[in-house]
C-alpha positions as a printed Julia matrix, in Angstrom:
90×3 Matrix{Float64}:
 130.93  110.21   68.28
 128.34  112.61   69.63
 129.6   115.62   71.55
 127.53  117.68   73.92
 128.06  121.25   75.0
 127.68  122.25   78.66
 123.88  122.63   78.61
 123.37  119.34   76.75
 125.58  117.5    79.2
 123.53  118.86   82.12
 120.31  117.73   80.4
 121.8   114.29   79.75
 122.87  114.0    83.39
 119.36  115.0    84.51
 117.81  112.38   82.22
 120.16  109.73   83.61
 119.23  110.68   87.18
 115.5   110.55   86.4
 115.9   107.14   84.76
 117.9   105.86   87.74
 115.25  107.12   90.19
 112.48  105.45   88.18
 114.43  102.21   88.08
 114.99  102.28   91.84
 111.29  102.97   92.48
 110.23  100.14   90.16
 112.55   97.6    91.8
 111.67   98.75   95.33
 107.93   98.59   94.69
 108.27   95.09   93.28
 110.2    93.94   96.33
 108.16   95.78   98.95
 104.67   95.21   97.53
 104.51   91.79   95.89
 101.18   90.59   94.6
  99.28   88.59   97.2
  96.79   85.96   96.14
  97.11   86.47   92.4
  99.4    83.53   91.61
  96.54   81.04   91.91
  94.6    82.59   89.03
  90.88   83.24   89.07
  88.65   81.7    91.69
  86.65   78.81   90.25
  82.97   79.42   90.77
  81.17   81.51   93.35
  82.47   81.81   96.91
  79.88   80.5    99.38
  79.07   82.79  102.32
  81.4    85.46  100.86
  82.63   88.29  103.06
  85.02   91.11  102.09
  87.13   92.93  104.68
  89.12   96.04  103.73
  91.98   97.41  105.82
  92.4   100.94  104.49
  95.62  101.86  106.3
  97.32   98.64  105.12
  95.65   98.99  101.68
  94.6    95.35  101.87
  91.4    93.59  100.77
  90.61   90.13  102.17
  88.03   87.74  100.73
  86.56   85.19  103.13
  84.32   82.17  102.66
  82.66   81.97  106.03
  85.6    82.26  108.44
  88.16   80.88  105.96
  90.46   83.35  104.19
  90.28   82.72  100.43
  92.47   85.52   98.98
  94.24   88.76   99.87
  94.83   91.63   97.47
  96.76   94.89   97.71
  94.5    97.78   96.75
  95.06  101.43   95.83
  93.24  104.15   97.75
  95.2   107.28   96.87
  97.95  108.92   98.85
  96.18  109.43  102.19
  93.12  107.25  102.77
  91.02  108.52  105.64
  89.97  106.03  108.29
  86.65  107.12  109.79
  85.39  103.81  111.15
  83.64  100.78  109.76
  80.49  100.47  107.72
  78.51   97.3   108.39
  77.11   95.66  105.28
  74.58   92.89  105.31
């Protein structure tokens, strides 16, 4: 049996709390931010009349073929993405 003195027990308790917090964050992120559009695998071939729309505040990228939505993806933009308008691309 391993015995800890007072300082070791405090360190062990801190490690347990950190592990518990990491576990909660991992489970919550899996439930709150599931992968969108990745279950179908890669897209076969090129997308005709492709258009990409990015919603920065929602951290969402949408791929369109003409007016038809092909896929949606969650994207990472950092902690506070700035929204300054749209940039037309042709």
